[in-house]
N, C-alpha and C positions, 0 to 999 in steps of 0.2 A: 755235509750239507746243513743250513740253517731254516730250522722250522716258524721262525718266529715271521709274521708281518712287519714289513717297514710301515713306521708311521707315518698315515697322510696328514697331520695336521687336521682335523675334524672332529675326533674322538669327542669331546670336552660339547661340542652343538648340538648333538646327535643323543645327549647324554639327556637336557635339556629339554629335549622336542619332544610333546605332548599333542599330539593326533587328535585325542577327545576332546579338546578345547577346538578347533574348527567346526566341528560336526552342527553345532547351532546358530554358528554365524550365516546373516544374509549377504548376498551379493552387495555390494555397494552401488550399483546401477542394474538394478532389476527393472526390467518393467513389468506393470499387468500383463495377463494376458485377454487378449482380442475374444469378443464374444465370435461364436459361426456367421452368424447371421449382418455381425461389421463389416466383417474379413469378406464374406461374399459380398457386401454392398462396396465396398471398396471397387474386389473384382470387378464391378458389373461396371462402375463407374471409368474403368478406364479402357473397359471394351474386352472385359476376360468372358466370354463364355464358356462355363460348365456342360461335361460333356454327362453327369450325370442326372440317372430320371430322377424328372419330379414326380415326387409323390402326388395318389389326387386324394382332391380334400374338397365334401360338399357334393359327392356326387360325379365331378367331374373325370372324368377319366385321363389318365396320364400318357404326357408321351414321350413315349418306352421305346427306342430304337433296338428291337430286336435282330440278336445278332444271325449273320446268313448261314449259315452249313453249307458247306460245299462238298464235303465229303460226302459218300454214299457208303453205307454199311451194307458190303456185299459178299460179308464172308472168307473172302480171299485177305489170306495174310502168307502165303509166302511170297519169296519175294525169286527171282529169275532175274537173272547177268548174263546179259549176253551181247557182243560186240557185232556191228554190220556196216556195211556203207551208210554216208551221209545221204545220199537219195533213198537207200533202203527206209534207213529212220524215217524223214520226211514225208515219204507214199504212203509208210502205217500211220503215220501222226496224221495228217491229210483224210486217210480213210475212216479213222477213229470221229475227227470233228466232223466230217460228211454227215455221219450217221448219229453224231453227239451218243459216242459211243467213249468209255473212258477205255486208256491202254488196255487193261486187262480185260476187258468185256470185246476190243479189239481183237486181243490173244485167242478169248476163247472159241469168241465165230471163226476167226481164220483156222484153229486147227478144226475146229469141226467140218468147216469146208473140207480141209483138203481129205479128210479121212474117212467123206461120202464118196470121194473119186476113184476109178478101177484102178 
């Protein structure tokens, strides 16, 4: 078996290659970075509204939209999966919605009510 590699014809160009000669060169069409305030003014002039909160200056309060926490911290951390008929699931969800309970809370009330029956 032949262990030598075939000549691909570009070995001499790689011998003259010097990557350090590229290190200090600047791009030909380099544009200076625009400042943050200039960018903001341009964006606002075309109708873009930033969602970032504006810091309070001079005693003014900032208009900050706080995230509404929709999850309740209940301590329920075990998952319980079961199959049921669609009408049963719908009735269960209606009970939960009617009382303003979460589904886990509704299950707890159902178990409590059923355990009290003789």
